[in-house]
TORTOR-531149 format. One record per atom (N, C-alpha, C, O): z, x, y. Coordinates in steps of 0.02 Angstrom, whole numbers, plus 50000, padded with zeros to 5 digits. Example, Ala and Ser with C-alpha at 12.3 -4.5 7.8 and 13.67 -1.06 7.14 Angstrom:
<atoms>
503905066049716503905061549775503905066049835504235071249834503545064249888503575068449947503945064550002504025067050057
</atoms>
This chain:
<atoms>
528784195051811528584187351768529244186551729529524191051698529434180351736529894177251691529744173351651529294169551667530004172651591529924166951550529824161251561530284158451591529234157051544529194149651566529794146451542530124148151492529934141651582530534136251564530054130551518529444130151516530474127151488530294120851464529904117051512530084117851570529364112851502528904109351557528554114451584528374113851642528394120551549528114126651579527434125751596527134120351592527144131951619526394132551632526064137251580525584140951591526454136251509526144140151457525424138551451525154133051457525084145651434524364144251422524194142351348524414145151297523834137851350523764134451280522984135051256522564133551298522804136751201522094138751175522144135651109522484138451066521784129451093521754126151019520984126551004520544125751046520884127950928520144128450919520084124650839520524125950798519664121250827519534118750753518754122650753518324122850798518754125050699518114128650681517934127850598518394127050557517234128150579517084128250512516804135350488516434136350440517044139950532516854147250518517474150250499518014147850515517394156450458517924160750469518184161950522517824161750572518944163650530519364165150598519184170750621519184175650585518984170950694518834176650722519344182850717519944181550710519134188850721519554194950707520104193550766519994190050815520584196150756521354195650788521264202150838521234207550810521234201950904521184206450952521804208150973522184203550988522004214350979522674216551010522734214951083522224215251118523314213151112523404211751185523954215951201524514213751191523874222651229524394226351254524374225651320524544230551352524214220451353524324219351432525054214951450525294214051506525264213151400525974209251417526544213551424526854216251378526674214151493527214219451500527954216051504528454219551500527964208651513528644206451511528834201951451529394199751439528284200951417528414197651355528534201851279528064204451248529164201951259529304205151205529204203351135529324206751085528944197251137528874194451074528074190951061527874186051094527764193551020526984191251001527084190050927527224194550887526974182750911527194180650842526504179150812526104176050847526334180750753525764179650732525714175850653525914179250605525504170050643525664167050574524884165550547524514161950581524704168050491524024165450456524314161650399524694163850356524044154750404524064151150339523544152950290522954152650307523724154850228523134156750178523164151250122523664147950107522524150950093522384146350035522744149949973522554155449956523174147349946523464150249881523064148849811522654144249811523144151849766522754151149707522964145849659522654145549605523454141349672523644135449639523934130249676524294131549724523804124149657524034117449692524434113349636524134113149582524954110349638525254107449599525254109949533525224106049485525294116649526525324120149462524704120249422524684121049361524164119449462523464120449435523084124949472523084124649533522714129449439522274134549470521804131749510521564126349491521564134549573521054132449613520774138449641521054143849640520154137249667519654141749687519594141249772519394146049804519794134849805519784133449866520064127349898520064122349862520274126749954520404120449977519704117950024519264121750044519744112250032519204108550076519514104950121519814099850102519504106750188519804102150244519374098250282518854100550306519574091650291519304087250334519714085350397520314086650399519414082650442519774081150498519524072850520519064069850492519914070350569519664064950601519424067550670519794069050716518714068050670518374072150718518544068050792518594061950797518604072450841518764070450900519544069250918519834071250968519814065450864520614064050875520994070250850521534071750876520744074050799521114079650783521154084550838521684087350849520634085950873520594091550931521054089350985521394093651012521094083051004521484080951057522154081851028522574084951060522304079350969523154079150941523374086150938523954087250955522984091350917523054097550914523414101050977523904104550983522914098251026523124101351090523754098551112524174102151140523844091751099524494088151122525054091551087525574093151117524974092551029525504097450994525764103551012526354105451005525224107151038525314113851069525634112551130526104116251143525494108351170525714106651245526454103851234526894104951276526554100251179527274098451166527834103451158528394103251183527534108651114527804115051098528004119351169528554121751184527524119351198527664123151269528114120151318528354123551363528264112151308528634108651338529334110151322529764111451365529444109851248530004111151221530354118951209530934119551190529984123651222530144129951211529844134551268529304133451295530294140251285530064143151346529594148551297529834152851261528974147351305528494151951282527934152351333527804147451369527584158551337527114160151388526364157951362525964155851404526214158351302525574156451269525634154451197526034156951158525184149251179525124147751106524284146751094523924142851124524164150351055523414149651036523374147950953523714151350914523004143550932522934140850865522194138350859521854134950898522044141050796521394140850751521554137750701522084138950673521114132750677521254129150610520524127850587520084125950626520444129050524519784128750500519644121850461520114118550438519024120050455518954113050415518304116050375518014121250391518114112050321517654115250281517954117650226518554116750218517604120650182517854124150123518144132150138517824136450168518794132950109519114138950125519384141850063519844139350033519034148050043519114150649973519954154349962520204157150011520264154149911520744157449901520834163949932520374168049935521374165049954521534171049999521364172250061521544177250092520864166150091520674165850156521194162450195521604158650169521174164050266521624160250313521294153650328520684152650328521704149950338521464142750362521754140350423521604134950449522234145250448522474143850509522784149850536523014154150498522814150750604523004155950639523414152350707523124148550746524104154350711524504153150776524764158650785525014162350743524664159550863525014165450899525394162950956525184158350991525824165150962526474163551021526714169551046526854174451012526754169051109527024173951158527564171251194527514165851224528124174851192528904174151223529134180251243528954185851223529644178251294530034183951314530394187551256530424193751254530704183151202531134184951161530984182251090530694176851090531094184551038530874182450973531164176450951530804172650918531754174850963532044169350939531634162250975531334158250939531674161651039531174155151061530464155751039530124150651044530184161251014529544162550994529564159350926529204154550915529934161650883530014159950814530184152450802530004149750750530594148350857530724142650857530174138050870530044132950837529814140750927529114137250942528734137250878528584131850853528584142850852528094143450798528284138050743527904133350729528824138950716529134133450678528944126750694528634123250653529104125050741529154118250762528344117050771528094111950747528054120750798527274119550815526994117550741526764111950733527014122050688526784121150633526964115250597526514111550577527564113750587527854106950563527614100350597527544095150564527474100850661527224096150695526524094850680526274089250672526184101150675525444099950673525344096550595524954091850587525664098750552525604094850485525844088050486525664084150442526204086350527526424078150537525904073950584525764067950582525714078250619525354072750680524564074350683524164070450709524394079250659523564081150673523254079150616523374081850562522764073750624522404070550563521844075850523521244076450532522224078850482521794084150440521974081750363522534079450353521574082150319521654080350262521304087350215520854090850238521594088250151521454094050120521354091750049521734087750022520764094650015520604093249939520674100649916520444105449947521024101049854521044106549808520504105649767520384100049744520034111849750519484112149715519644117549668519894122949685519434115549598519504118649539518954122849522518444121749555518934127049483518344131149461517704127449431517134129649439517894120949392517384117149370517144111549430516784106649418517354112649480517104107349540517634101349557517584098149609518064100349519518584094249525518854095949590518994101549614518924089549618519384089449687519834085649684519724080049660520484087349706521074081849704521414083049775521344088249808521764077849792522114078349863522664084249845522984085049793522674088349912523164092949907523884089749943523864087149999524404090149909525054088349937525464093349964526014091749988525264100149963525764105149988526264106549940526464112349940526514102749899527074104649847527724105149880528234106449847527744104149948528504103749980528444098750043527914097350070528994096750059528964092350108529214095850180529694099650181528844094150237529134096750290529594092150326529484086250337530134095650344530614091750393530424090350463530104094450496530624084950487530624083650564530984089350590531594089650581530664094050621530894098950668531124096650736530724093450771531734098050759531804095950826532304100150852532794098050884532144108150835532544112450866532364115250930532084120750935532504111350983532304113351045532924119151064533404119651026532854122851118533174128051135533874126051136534294129651108534044119851171534764116951177535074117151111535684117851108534684116651048534934115150978535124122250953535434123050901534944126850989535144134050957535804136450963535954141850939
</atoms>
């Protein structure tokens, strides 16, 4: 098996759930793929310098699911990856819990890391999710993430 080329036949699997993320299962069947990259986005205990107990995620139902899959397919078109799996939570996610999991399989780490970085940045820019920070006394305020995502366009030709 060779690495998929951009415009690939990569396997894409995207999910949005209001439940905790399922356990991550090991996959030792990949004999030609040298990189399995796993990212868990976790809720931090502070937002904009204020202590919080949770984030509450909302989405534009229907559109978020379609756009999440589009972003994953775009990543597979830009980067030579074999598989991309993404789980994203909605609803209340407590501090320390994972709100997102992304797994990318590729022949080599470099293209997998580039695909992962591009995918997460594009997801944050394009998929209609909104998040609210929740304090211990129940106050909710918009979460702005405290940093700015730059437009990532490092396709393999840019490396």
